[in-house]
N, C-alpha and C positions, 0 to 999 in steps of 0.2 A: 504493499500499500504506500510505503514512503516513496517508492519510485514514481508512482502516479502523482503524488503530491509535488515531488520535485519537478516533474514534467509540467504540471499545471503552473507552478511558480515560474518556470522558465518561459512558458508561453505568455503569462501575464507580464513579465518583465519585457519581453520582446514587443508585445503590443503597446506598452507604455512608451517604450523607446521609439517605436515607429511613429506613434501619434505625436510625441513631442518634437520629433524631427520635422514633421510637416505642419506644426502648429504655429505658423506665422502667416502674415498677410502675403498672398501670392497673386500673380496674374493668371487668369484662366487660360488665355492664349499666350503661350510663351515664345511665339515666333511671329514676326511681322515683316512686311516688305517696306524698304526705304522708298520714299516718293509715293506713298499710298496712304489711304485712310487706315486707322487702327482703332478698334473698339477695345479700350483697356477696361477689363472687368476685374476689380480687386476683390478677392475672396477673403472674408474675415471669418475664420473658423472658431474664434473664442474671444473672451474678454481678457482682462489683466488679472491673472491669479485668482480667478473666480468672480471678479467684479465685472459688471456690465459695461460695455462700450457706450460712450455718450458723445464722442466726437472722433472723426477721422479726418486727418489732414494729409493730402497728397501733394508732394512737390512735383511740378512739371519740369522735366529736363529741357535744356536748351536744344532747339531743333524740332521740338514738338509744338505744333501750332494749331490754330482753329479748334481750340479746346472747348468742348461743350459738355458740362456735367449733366447726368441724368437725375432729375428730381426723384426723391424717395418719399413715399407717404410717411408722415410723422416726423420727418427730418427737414431742417432748413439747409439749403445749399448756398454757398458763397463762392464766387469765382474771383480770386484776387488777381488783379492785373498789374503788369509792370513792363518795363522796357526789355526788349530782347537784346542779346549781345551783338546781333547782326540783323540786317533786313532780310526778310524771306519773301520770295515770290510765291504767291498763292492765287492761282488762276488769273494771272495777269495783274494782280494787285500787290504792291509792296507792303508788307506788314513789318512794323518796327516795334510793336508792342502787342501784348495779349495776355492770356491767362498764364500765371506763373505758379499758382497754387489753388487747389480746390479743397473746400472745407465743408463737410457734412456735420451738423450738430443739432442738438435739441431732441434727438431720438434716443432710444434705449434699446440696445441689442444685448439681451441676457447672455451670460457666459456659456450657457448650454445650448445656444442657438447659433446658426450660421446665417450669413447674409452676404450680398454682393453690392458693391458700389461701382458705378459705371461712368466712364468718361469717353466721349467720342473725340478723336484727335486726327491730325494729319502729320505724318512723319516726313520731314523735308528731305530733299534729295542730297543735302549736304551731310546727312548722318552716315556713319561708316558701316557698310555692309560687313557681315561676319564678325560683328562685335555685339556686346550686350549693352542695352540701354536700361538704366536703372531709374526707378521712381521711388525716392525715399518716402516713407509713410510714418506718421506719428498717430498712434491709436491711444486716445485718452479715455479713461474709464472712471467710474464713480470713485474708485480708490486705486490710484496708480496710473502709470503711463508705460506703454510699450513703444519703443522707438525702433522701427524696422528701417534702418538707415545705413547699415554696413554695405559698402561698395568695395569690391576688391581693387587693388592697385592695377592700373592699366598695364597690360602685358602679362599679368599673372594668370595662372590657370583659372578656369571657370570658378564661380563662387563656391567656396568650400562649405561643406556641411558643418564644419567646426564653428562657423559663425553663429552666435546666439541670437543675433538680430539682423538677418540679411534683408536688404532692400529688395522689393520685387523687381525682377528683370525680364526683359524681352530680347530674344536673340534677333538681330536684324539680318534680313536676307536681301540680296541684290534685286533690283527691279528686273523682271523678266524681259 
């Protein structure tokens, strides 16, 4: 009988390890084409150490333009605008400023529930294909904050599973 208990214990530990490894904010579509539209769906699988999520802030990286957040029932959404580092051509119009951060607040996502927060974007042609573009996210809870902001150094291997707070990333592919 102790062999069965030992096996059950190992299975439980493996399950907990697997769930904690994927227990951060991620992007549903982890691949996108440069010079095309991209629907960024941020999956929020839990709160902060048992506390409900009450605010989600997503930083929009340079080269991502025409940002439009999707409203969520029960939540307020704010698109914070600022100047871009460069001008971008968007369907024949030069854009020098736009959304730099999206904030959803006023709602409540209990720790034991899952939800998605969505932003429509355009990935400019100046972004580097075959690289990963990161969207740092700050998840504020009733008690505590989780900062999903770790970005690997440029040129290093793909984001390591060792990171305790990885920023969601999307692998950029060349335009066909």
